[in-house]
N, C-alpha and C positions, 0 to 999 in steps of 0.2 A: 490110037485108041488113050481114050482118057484113063487117067488114073485110076487103080480099083481102089475101094473102101476097104479096110483090115482091120484088125482087132475090136472084131466086136464085141459087146459086154452087154450082159442082163441088164437092165435096168427094173429096180423096185419100185414100184408105185404103192401108194394107198389112197383111200377116198381122202377127199378134200373136209376136213374137218368142220370149217363154218358153211354154212349155207349162205349164196346170194343170189339175187335176181340175174346177176351177171354172170353166173357158173352153171353149165349145165348138172344135173345131177348125179351122172355118169363119169362126171370130169376125174381127172386122177391126179395128185401130186406125186413128186420126183422125191425119192427119200434117199436114194443114192444107186451103187451097181453093188451085183453081186460080186463076191469074195472068197475065194476058196481060205483065204488065211483067217478071215473075222467072220464069228457068226450072227453081226450085224453090219447091216449094208454101210460100205464107208463111200464118203463123199465123192463127187464127181470133179478130176480135175483136165481141166480145159486147158491145153498147152497150145503155146504160140506158135504161127507155121503151121499149124493144120486146120481144118475142112470138118466138119461134123455132120450129121445128120442122125434121127431116131429112125428106124422102121420098128413098123406093126410087124409081131409071129405069134402065131397062132400055133399053140400047143398041141402035135397031132392025135393023141389020145385024150386030150379032157377038152379041146377045142378052148382053151381061156387066153384071151389075150397076156402077151408078153411084148415088150420093148426092149430094141437091141440097139446100143449107140454105134456107131461105126465111126471110124477117122481115117482120114488121107493127109499127105503131105498136102497143103496148100499150093493151087499154081503161083510160079512169080508173074508179078506184073508186065505185059506183054509176052509173055511165054504162051504157047497155043499148047493145047494138050494133042497130043499125038495119038 
């Protein structure tokens, strides 16, 4: 069984302030993550030895799209996931 992702945190996004022909109109920029101890989003710290993925999550009542960052211990070279 593969290692599960854990420690999900909600990612705060905002519209991109400048438009470009290379950036879709509905694209977002990551501002930080939600933290109970801070009124503003805090920077995301990526730790060595972990794998990360972002997952889209839709709020059940508002249907707004939110993002969660999940992490798991990285596999060691040559180590198979069980």
